[in-house]
C-alpha positions as CSV (number, residue, x, y, z in Angstrom):
1,M,3.6,22.9,-14.0
2,A,3.9,20.1,-11.5
3,Q,3.9,16.5,-12.6
4,S,0.7,14.6,-12.2
5,M,0.6,12.4,-9.1
6,K,-1.2,9.2,-8.2
7,Y,-2.1,7.8,-4.8
8,M,-1.6,4.1,-4.6
9,I,-3.2,1.8,-2.0
10,A,-2.1,-1.9,-1.8
11,I,-3.6,-4.6,0.4
12,V,-1.1,-7.4,1.1
13,K,-0.6,-10.3,3.4
14,P,1.6,-9.4,6.4
15,V,4.1,-12.1,5.5
16,N,4.8,-10.2,2.3
17,L,5.7,-6.8,3.9
18,D,9.5,-7.1,3.6
19,D,9.4,-8.2,0.0
20,F,6.9,-5.4,-0.8
21,V,9.1,-2.7,0.8
22,E,12.2,-4.0,-1.0
23,A,10.3,-3.9,-4.4
24,L,9.3,-0.3,-3.6
25,K,12.9,0.7,-2.8
26,R,14.1,-0.7,-6.1
27,V,11.7,1.5,-8.1
28,G,12.5,4.6,-6.0
29,V,9.6,4.9,-3.6
30,R,10.9,5.8,-0.2
31,S,7.9,7.0,1.9
32,I,5.0,4.7,2.7
33,T,2.3,4.4,5.4
34,V,1.4,0.9,6.7
35,N,-1.8,0.0,8.6
36,E,-3.0,-3.3,9.9
37,T,-6.4,-4.1,8.5
38,K,-8.8,-7.0,7.8
39,D,-9.9,-8.2,4.4
40,Y,-13.3,-9.8,3.8
41,G,-13.2,-11.8,0.7
42,Q,-13.5,-15.2,-1.0
43,T,-11.6,-17.3,1.5
44,G,-11.9,-17.8,5.2
45,H,-9.2,-17.9,7.8
46,A,-8.9,-20.7,10.4
47,E,-7.9,-19.7,13.9
48,F,-7.6,-21.5,17.3
49,Y,-9.0,-20.2,20.6
50,R,-8.8,-22.3,23.7
51,A,-8.0,-25.5,21.7
52,A,-11.1,-25.0,19.5
53,E,-10.8,-24.1,15.8
54,Y,-13.1,-21.5,14.3
55,T,-13.2,-19.9,10.9
56,T,-13.5,-16.2,10.3
57,K,-14.1,-14.5,7.0
58,F,-12.0,-11.6,8.0
59,V,-8.3,-12.2,7.1
60,P,-5.5,-10.1,8.6
61,M,-3.9,-7.9,6.0
62,L,-1.8,-4.8,5.6
63,R,-2.9,-1.6,3.9
64,I,0.1,0.2,2.4
65,E,-0.4,3.7,1.0
66,F,2.0,6.0,-1.0
67,A,2.1,8.6,-3.7
68,V,4.0,8.3,-7.0
69,A,4.3,10.2,-10.2
70,S,1.8,9.1,-12.8
71,S,4.6,7.9,-15.0
72,Q,5.7,5.5,-12.3
73,V,2.4,3.7,-11.7
74,E,3.0,0.9,-14.2
75,S,6.5,0.1,-13.0
76,V,5.6,0.3,-9.3
77,S,2.6,-2.0,-9.9
78,E,4.7,-4.5,-11.8
79,A,7.4,-4.4,-9.2
80,I,5.2,-5.0,-6.2
81,A,3.0,-7.6,-7.9
82,G,6.2,-9.5,-8.9
83,A,7.5,-9.4,-5.3
84,V,4.4,-10.7,-3.5
85,Q,2.3,-12.6,-6.1
86,S,2.2,-16.3,-5.4
87,G,-0.8,-17.1,-7.6
88,Q,-3.1,-17.7,-4.6
89,I,-6.4,-15.8,-3.9
90,G,-5.9,-12.7,-1.9
91,D,-2.2,-12.1,-2.7
92,I,-2.5,-8.4,-3.4
93,K,-5.0,-5.7,-4.4
94,I,-3.8,-2.5,-5.8
95,F,-5.9,0.7,-6.1
96,V,-4.7,3.8,-8.0
97,L,-6.4,7.2,-7.3
98,D,-5.8,10.6,-8.7
99,L,-4.0,12.9,-6.3
100,A,-5.2,16.5,-6.6
101,S,-2.7,18.0,-4.2
102,E,-0.5,17.3,-1.2
103,M,0.5,19.4,1.8
104,V,3.9,18.8,3.5
105,L,3.9,19.9,7.1
106,R,7.2,20.9,8.5
107,T,8.5,22.4,11.7
108,S,7.6,26.1,12.4
109,K,11.2,27.0,11.4
110,N,10.2,26.1,7.8
111,D,7.1,28.4,7.8
112,G,4.7,25.5,8.4
113,I,2.8,24.4,5.3
114,T,4.1,23.9,1.8
115,P,1.2,23.2,-0.6
116,R,2.0,21.5,-3.9
117,Q,-0.6,21.1,-6.7
118,A,-0.6,18.0,-8.8
119,A,-1.5,18.7,-12.4
């Protein structure tokens, strides 16, 4: 029976990406997906356009997604929180979801799709 898997999503500030990736490497996570996104939350973000300052409530952030074994969730969460947490609002958000299955797509030489069920 396959080991239970979790899908983790972390929302972090772009400046923290390198520290985040290093923390994941230390706990054995090697494959991630990174997307630029905007966060709407408690604090605004001041920007300048044509010498005029304006405030937007959407703050540039990164959405980082990866899968881990259920037994790794706590150690991964602690590692990344320790790497990027400064005590300020909006440092990091971590979401953990159940992962029912995954499909690994390979070249046609490897017969295409390899489905794996997470228990």
